[in-house]
C-alpha positions as CSV (number, residue, x, y, z in Angstrom):
1,M,106.3,127.6,111.4
2,N,105.4,124.0,112.1
3,E,101.8,124.1,110.9
4,P,100.8,125.1,107.4
5,S,97.8,127.1,108.6
6,R,95.5,127.7,111.6
7,N,92.6,126.8,109.3
8,P,91.6,123.1,110.0
9,H,90.6,122.7,106.3
10,A,94.0,124.1,105.3
11,R,95.8,121.6,107.6
12,R,93.8,118.7,106.1
13,A,94.5,119.9,102.6
14,A,98.2,120.2,103.4
15,A,98.2,116.6,104.8
16,A,96.5,115.4,101.6
17,A,99.1,117.3,99.5
18,L,102.0,115.8,101.4
19,V,100.9,112.2,101.2
20,G,100.3,112.3,97.5
21,T,103.6,113.9,96.6
22,V,105.3,111.5,98.9
23,L,104.0,108.8,96.6
24,E,105.0,110.7,93.5
25,W,108.6,111.2,94.5
26,Y,108.8,107.7,96.0
27,D,107.8,106.4,92.6
28,F,110.3,108.4,90.6
29,I,113.2,108.3,93.1
30,I,112.9,104.6,93.6
31,Y,113.0,104.1,89.9
32,G,115.9,106.4,89.5
33,T,117.8,104.6,92.3
34,A,116.9,101.2,90.9
35,A,118.0,102.3,87.4
36,A,121.5,103.1,88.7
37,I,121.8,99.9,90.8
38,V,119.9,97.0,89.4
39,L,117.5,97.7,86.5
40,N,120.4,98.4,84.2
41,S,121.5,94.7,84.3
42,A,118.0,93.2,84.9
43,F,116.3,94.8,81.9
44,F,119.2,96.1,79.7
45,P,122.0,93.6,79.9
46,S,125.2,94.7,78.3
47,D,128.9,94.0,78.4
48,N,129.5,97.7,79.1
49,P,128.0,98.8,82.5
50,V,127.8,102.4,81.3
51,T,125.7,101.4,78.3
52,G,123.3,99.5,80.6
53,T,123.1,102.5,82.9
54,L,122.4,104.9,80.0
55,A,119.5,102.6,78.8
56,A,118.0,102.5,82.2
57,L,118.2,106.2,82.6
58,A,116.7,106.7,79.2
59,T,113.5,104.8,80.4
60,Y,113.7,107.1,83.5
61,A,113.4,110.1,81.1
62,V,110.5,108.4,79.3
63,G,108.4,108.8,82.4
64,F,108.7,112.5,82.0
65,V,107.5,112.5,78.4
66,A,104.0,111.7,79.6
67,R,103.9,114.3,82.3
68,P,102.9,117.3,80.2
69,L,100.0,115.3,78.7
70,G,99.0,114.2,82.2
71,G,99.2,117.8,83.4
72,L,97.0,119.0,80.5
73,V,94.4,116.2,80.8
74,L,94.2,115.8,84.5
75,G,94.6,119.5,85.1
76,R,91.7,120.2,82.9
77,L,89.6,117.6,84.7
78,G,90.6,119.2,88.0
79,D,89.5,122.6,86.9
80,R,86.2,121.2,85.6
81,M,85.3,118.4,88.1
82,G,87.2,119.3,91.2
83,R,90.7,119.1,92.7
84,K,89.8,116.2,95.0
85,R,88.6,113.8,92.3
86,V,91.7,114.2,90.2
87,L,94.0,113.8,93.1
88,V,92.5,110.4,93.9
89,S,93.0,109.4,90.3
90,T,96.6,110.4,90.3
91,L,97.2,108.2,93.3
92,L,95.8,105.1,91.6
93,L,97.7,105.8,88.3
94,M,101.1,106.3,90.0
95,G,100.8,103.7,92.7
96,G,99.4,101.1,90.3
97,A,102.2,101.5,87.8
98,T,104.8,101.3,90.6
99,T,103.4,98.1,92.0
100,L,103.3,96.5,88.6
101,I,107.0,97.3,88.0
102,G,107.7,95.3,91.1
103,L,105.9,92.3,89.4
104,L,107.4,92.7,86.0
105,P,109.6,89.8,84.6
106,T,113.1,90.7,83.6
107,Y,114.9,90.5,80.2
108,A,116.1,87.0,81.1
109,T,112.4,85.8,81.1
110,L,110.6,87.9,78.5
111,G,113.4,89.2,76.3
112,P,112.8,92.5,74.6
113,L,109.2,92.5,75.8
114,A,110.4,93.2,79.4
115,P,112.0,96.6,78.7
116,A,109.0,97.5,76.4
117,L,106.5,96.8,79.3
118,L,108.8,98.8,81.6
119,V,108.6,101.8,79.3
120,L,104.8,101.5,79.2
121,L,104.5,101.5,83.0
122,R,106.9,104.5,83.2
123,L,104.5,106.3,80.8
124,V,101.6,105.6,83.1
125,Q,103.6,106.8,86.1
126,G,104.5,110.0,84.3
127,F,100.9,110.6,83.1
128,G,99.6,110.4,86.7
129,A,102.5,112.4,88.1
130,G,101.7,115.1,85.6
131,G,98.6,116.1,87.5
132,E,99.6,115.1,91.0
133,Y,102.0,117.8,92.2
134,A,100.2,120.7,90.7
135,G,96.9,119.4,92.1
136,A,98.3,118.9,95.5
137,V,99.8,122.4,95.6
138,V,96.6,124.1,94.3
139,L,94.5,122.3,96.9
140,S,96.7,123.4,99.8
141,V,97.3,127.0,98.5
142,E,93.6,127.6,97.8
143,H,92.7,126.4,101.3
144,A,95.4,128.5,102.9
145,D,95.2,131.8,104.7
146,P,96.4,134.7,102.5
147,G,99.6,135.4,104.4
148,R,100.6,131.7,104.8
149,R,100.3,130.4,101.3
150,G,104.0,129.9,100.9
151,L,104.2,127.8,104.1
152,A,101.0,125.9,103.2
153,G,102.3,125.3,99.6
154,S,105.5,123.9,101.0
155,A,103.6,120.8,102.2
156,A,103.7,119.4,98.6
157,P,107.4,120.0,98.0
158,L,108.0,118.6,101.5
159,G,106.8,115.3,99.9
160,F,110.0,115.4,97.9
161,A,112.0,115.1,101.0
162,V,109.9,112.5,102.6
163,G,109.5,110.5,99.4
164,T,113.2,110.6,98.7
165,L,114.1,109.7,102.3
166,L,111.5,106.8,102.2
167,A,112.6,105.5,98.8
168,N,116.3,105.5,99.6
169,G,115.7,104.2,103.1
170,V,113.7,101.3,101.8
171,F,116.3,100.5,99.1
172,A,119.2,100.8,101.6
173,L,117.4,98.3,103.9
174,F,116.9,95.7,101.2
175,M,120.4,96.2,99.9
176,L,121.6,94.6,103.2
177,M,120.3,91.3,101.8
178,P,122.8,89.0,100.1
179,T,123.6,90.3,96.6
180,S,122.2,87.3,94.8
181,A,118.8,87.5,96.6
182,F,118.6,91.3,96.1
183,E,119.2,91.1,92.4
184,V,116.7,88.3,91.9
185,W,113.7,89.5,94.0
186,G,114.8,91.9,96.8
187,W,114.7,95.0,94.5
188,R,111.0,94.3,93.8
189,I,109.8,94.8,97.3
190,P,110.3,98.6,97.3
191,F,108.1,98.9,94.2
192,L,105.4,96.7,95.7
193,L,105.3,98.9,98.8
194,G,103.9,101.6,96.6
195,A,100.5,100.0,97.1
196,V,100.8,100.9,100.8
197,C,101.3,104.6,99.9
198,V,98.2,104.4,97.7
199,A,96.0,103.1,100.5
200,V,97.2,105.7,103.0
201,G,96.8,108.5,100.5
202,Y,93.3,107.5,99.6
203,L,92.2,107.5,103.3
204,V,93.6,111.0,103.8
205,R,92.3,112.5,100.5
206,R,88.8,111.2,100.7
207,R,88.2,113.5,103.7
208,V,89.3,116.7,102.0
209,Q,86.8,119.3,100.9
210,E,87.0,121.3,97.7
211,P,88.6,124.7,98.2
212,E,86.2,127.7,98.5
213,A,87.9,129.4,95.6
214,F,87.0,126.5,93.3
215,T,83.4,126.1,94.5
216,A,82.9,129.8,94.1
217,V,84.0,129.6,90.5
218,Q,81.7,126.7,89.9
219,E,78.7,128.6,91.3
220,S,79.5,131.9,89.5
221,E,79.2,132.9,85.8
222,R,82.9,132.0,85.3
223,Q,82.6,128.6,83.7
224,P,85.7,126.5,83.0
225,S,87.7,127.9,80.1
226,P,88.8,126.1,77.0
227,L,91.7,123.7,77.2
228,F,94.5,126.1,76.2
229,A,92.9,129.2,77.8
230,A,95.6,129.4,80.4
231,L,98.3,129.7,77.7
232,R,96.2,132.3,75.7
233,R,95.3,134.3,78.8
234,H,98.7,134.5,80.4
235,P,101.4,133.5,78.0
236,R,104.1,135.2,80.1
237,S,103.2,133.2,83.1
238,F,103.3,130.0,81.1
239,F,106.8,130.6,79.9
240,I,108.0,131.9,83.3
241,V,107.0,128.6,84.8
242,I,108.9,126.6,82.2
243,G,111.9,128.8,82.5
244,T,112.1,128.8,86.2
245,R,111.8,125.0,86.2
246,M,115.1,124.6,84.3
247,G,117.5,125.1,87.1
248,E,115.3,123.8,89.9
249,N,114.3,120.5,88.2
250,G,117.7,120.0,86.8
251,F,119.3,120.0,90.2
252,A,116.4,118.0,91.7
253,Y,117.4,115.0,89.6
254,L,121.1,115.7,89.1
255,F,121.9,115.0,92.8
256,P,119.8,112.0,93.7
257,V,119.9,110.2,90.4
258,F,123.1,111.1,88.5
259,G,124.9,111.6,91.8
260,V,124.1,108.1,93.0
261,A,125.1,106.6,89.7
262,Y,128.3,108.6,89.6
263,I,129.3,107.5,93.1
264,S,128.3,103.9,92.5
265,T,129.6,103.3,88.9
266,T,132.2,105.9,88.1
267,L,133.9,106.3,91.4
268,G,133.4,102.7,92.4
269,L,132.4,103.7,96.0
270,G,129.5,101.2,96.1
271,D,125.8,101.8,96.1
272,F,125.3,102.2,99.8
273,L,127.2,105.5,100.3
274,G,125.2,107.3,97.7
275,L,122.0,106.2,99.3
276,V,123.2,107.4,102.7
277,A,124.2,110.7,101.3
278,V,120.8,111.3,99.6
279,M,118.9,110.2,102.7
280,T,120.9,112.5,105.0
281,A,120.3,115.5,102.7
282,S,116.6,114.6,102.5
283,A,116.4,114.5,106.3
284,V,117.8,118.1,106.3
285,Q,115.1,119.1,103.8
286,L,112.4,118.2,106.4
287,A,113.4,121.4,108.1
288,T,114.6,123.6,105.2
289,V,111.6,123.2,102.9
290,P,109.0,124.6,105.3
291,F,111.5,127.2,106.4
292,Y,112.0,128.5,102.9
293,G,108.2,128.4,102.3
294,W,107.7,130.5,105.5
295,L,110.5,132.8,104.4
296,S,108.8,133.4,101.0
297,D,105.8,134.7,102.8
298,R,108.0,137.3,104.5
299,W,110.5,138.2,101.9
300,G,108.7,137.2,98.7
301,R,108.8,134.2,96.4
302,R,111.3,135.5,93.9
303,P,114.2,136.6,96.2
304,V,114.2,133.2,98.0
305,Y,114.0,131.3,94.7
306,A,116.8,133.3,93.0
307,A,119.1,132.7,96.0
308,G,118.5,129.0,95.7
309,A,119.3,129.0,92.0
310,A,122.5,131.0,92.4
311,L,123.8,129.1,95.4
312,S,123.0,125.7,93.8
313,L,125.1,126.6,90.8
314,L,128.0,128.0,93.0
315,W,128.0,124.8,95.0
316,L,128.3,122.4,92.0
317,V,132.1,122.7,91.6
318,P,132.7,122.1,95.4
319,F,130.3,119.2,95.2
320,F,132.3,117.4,92.6
321,L,135.6,118.2,94.3
322,L,134.3,116.9,97.6
323,V,132.8,113.8,96.1
324,G,136.0,113.2,94.1
325,T,138.0,112.8,97.4
326,T,136.0,109.5,97.9
327,D,136.0,110.3,101.6
328,S,132.7,109.2,103.0
329,V,132.2,112.3,105.2
330,A,133.0,114.6,102.3
331,V,130.6,112.8,100.0
332,V,127.7,113.0,102.5
333,G,128.6,116.7,103.3
334,A,128.5,117.5,99.5
335,F,125.0,116.2,99.2
336,V,123.8,117.8,102.4
337,V,124.8,121.3,101.3
338,G,123.7,120.9,97.7
339,L,120.5,118.9,98.1
340,G,119.6,119.6,101.7
341,L,120.5,123.3,102.3
342,V,120.5,125.3,99.0
343,Y,118.3,123.5,96.5
344,P,115.1,123.7,98.7
345,A,115.3,127.5,98.4
346,M,114.1,127.0,94.9
347,L,111.7,124.1,95.6
348,A,109.7,125.6,98.5
349,P,108.6,129.0,97.2
350,Q,107.9,127.7,93.8
351,A,104.8,125.9,94.9
352,A,102.7,128.9,96.0
353,W,104.2,131.1,93.3
354,Y,103.1,128.9,90.4
355,A,99.6,128.6,91.9
356,E,99.4,132.4,92.2
357,L,100.3,132.9,88.6
358,F,97.0,131.6,87.2
359,D,93.3,132.3,87.6
360,T,91.2,129.9,89.6
361,E,89.1,128.6,86.7
362,F,92.2,127.2,85.0
363,R,94.8,127.3,87.8
364,L,95.4,123.6,87.8
365,T,95.6,123.3,84.0
366,G,98.1,126.1,83.6
367,F,100.2,125.2,86.6
368,A,100.4,121.5,85.7
369,F,100.9,121.7,81.9
370,A,103.6,124.4,82.1
371,R,105.4,122.8,85.1
372,E,105.5,119.4,83.4
373,I,106.9,120.7,80.2
374,G,109.7,122.1,82.3
375,S,110.0,118.6,83.9
376,V,110.6,117.0,80.5
377,V,113.2,119.5,79.3
378,A,115.1,119.7,82.6
379,G,114.5,117.0,85.1
380,G,113.8,114.1,82.8
381,L,116.9,114.7,80.7
382,S,119.4,116.0,83.2
383,P,120.6,112.6,84.5
384,F,120.9,111.2,81.0
385,I,122.6,114.3,79.6
386,A,125.0,114.4,82.6
387,T,125.9,110.8,82.0
388,V,126.5,111.4,78.3
389,L,128.6,114.5,79.0
390,Y,130.8,112.7,81.5
391,A,131.3,109.8,79.2
392,W,132.3,112.2,76.4
393,A,134.7,114.3,78.4
394,D,135.7,111.8,81.1
395,H,135.3,114.8,83.5
396,W,132.6,116.6,85.3
397,W,133.3,120.1,83.9
398,P,130.7,119.8,81.0
399,I,128.1,119.0,83.6
400,V,128.8,122.3,85.4
401,V,128.5,124.2,82.1
402,Y,125.2,122.5,81.3
403,M,123.8,123.2,84.8
404,A,125.0,126.8,84.5
405,L,123.0,127.2,81.4
406,L,119.9,125.9,83.1
407,S,120.5,128.1,86.1
408,L,120.9,131.3,84.0
409,I,117.6,130.5,82.2
410,T,115.9,130.2,85.6
411,L,117.3,133.5,86.9
412,A,116.2,135.3,83.7
413,A,112.7,133.9,84.0
414,L,112.6,135.0,87.6
415,A,113.5,138.5,86.6
416,M,110.5,138.5,84.2
417,G,108.0,137.3,86.7
418,P,105.8,139.3,89.2
419,E,106.1,139.1,92.9
420,T,102.8,137.5,94.1
421,S,103.2,137.0,97.9
422,G,100.5,138.9,99.8
423,R,98.1,139.4,96.8
424,G,94.7,137.9,96.3
425,L,94.8,134.8,94.2
426,D,92.5,135.9,91.4
427,H,93.7,139.5,91.4
428,D,97.2,138.5,90.6
429,A,96.5,136.2,87.7
430,R,94.2,138.5,85.9
431,T,96.5,141.6,86.1
432,Q,100.0,140.3,85.9
433,D,100.1,139.9,82.1
434,G,98.7,143.4,81.5
435,R,95.1,142.2,80.9
436,T,92.1,144.1,82.2
437,P,90.6,142.2,85.1
438,K,87.0,141.0,85.1
439,A,84.5,141.8,87.7
440,A,85.8,141.2,91.2
441,S,85.8,137.5,92.1
442,A,83.4,136.2,94.7
443,V,86.4,134.8,96.5
444,A,88.7,137.8,96.4
445,V,90.9,138.1,99.4
446,P,91.8,141.4,101.1
447,L,95.3,142.5,100.4
448,S,98.0,142.6,103.0
449,P,100.3,145.7,103.3
450,R,102.8,143.9,101.1
451,G,100.0,143.2,98.6
452,L,99.0,146.9,98.5
453,Q,102.5,147.9,97.9
454,N,102.9,145.3,95.0
455,R,99.6,146.5,93.6
456,A,100.8,150.1,93.5
457,E,103.9,149.0,91.7
């Protein structure tokens, strides 16, 4: 369970997927953390700290607006020109924007131009991230052995844990500085370190080969399909991806973004405790993400995913009750269970499942575009909506109702989706929407006993 695959190409692809998604999550988590701690006053000065936090979280959501466009454009390029080339481009886009945020003058120097430039860089970040995660997952899944795609695909979501741990660890380190120095220049260093992630990622990804599934399509009569072919070919898969993203992505950003702001601003517990809680939960994810990926190869993608959605929702009330005690151990424990133990059951199997829902010739386009639309609706808005709901009610109960709605949408979408573990990649995508399959793919994979059973069903 420790190695994504016995195939050396698969191991290399998994490493390339991991390093890129580390940068993606580092970019977004570090901005979300900074928005709750320092960017609210540096770029959106206000007499009301809640107003400044809302403005900073709004620019956080802006980064998600560009993600569907990035998923569509970069996914299309990945299906036409190759997974590897696009994944190098996403590194440069995300890492370059993150580095420039670290160099950006604040409102005190540039006035309204400062937040405008911040929004522009967030859009660039989001555009690059729109193709990053899907490209990383597709690369690792297409290289993987048939019975280990869940485990191999978990390399990319594992980047969520590593990136979150790295981002919060770096921020916690620099927050040990004197407050005046941190607010003036210390907060910039974590953003500038994004350039290091780019360099490491490039060195790893330049050695990765294109998957056999992709090269076989390039050499066959199946030419790249039109831009929206994935939506026309498998509309059910497209909407299943969006629906299942609701609960997963909502919880992904509710805990580490709103949760940190809630602890810091609303409860007045200081910034450091929230960072420690998220870091501890992320450390637990280093074990739970690959475990749930492995489990999805044995039990199926949907049962593991559904358990994660249900348990995440059930834990939300205990989460707020524990955090409300203001006891440090209770706060950390609330994050460990919610973000470290139950949430990864959604994140890990999702990677391989989404890749298995689409044909090879437009797998990256369909995966990326559908996934990132879900990111805008759920992840990009959840911290902002949660903050607004709390400000309105002065209580966390409306947040529970909101997350319950997202979770129910996810469970409904899961019920509509096919079980894909054990099937050949192309066979699944061409038959799951009731379409007649084309001639057998040159890269068709023999079905496992589970796959034969699913096929009979």
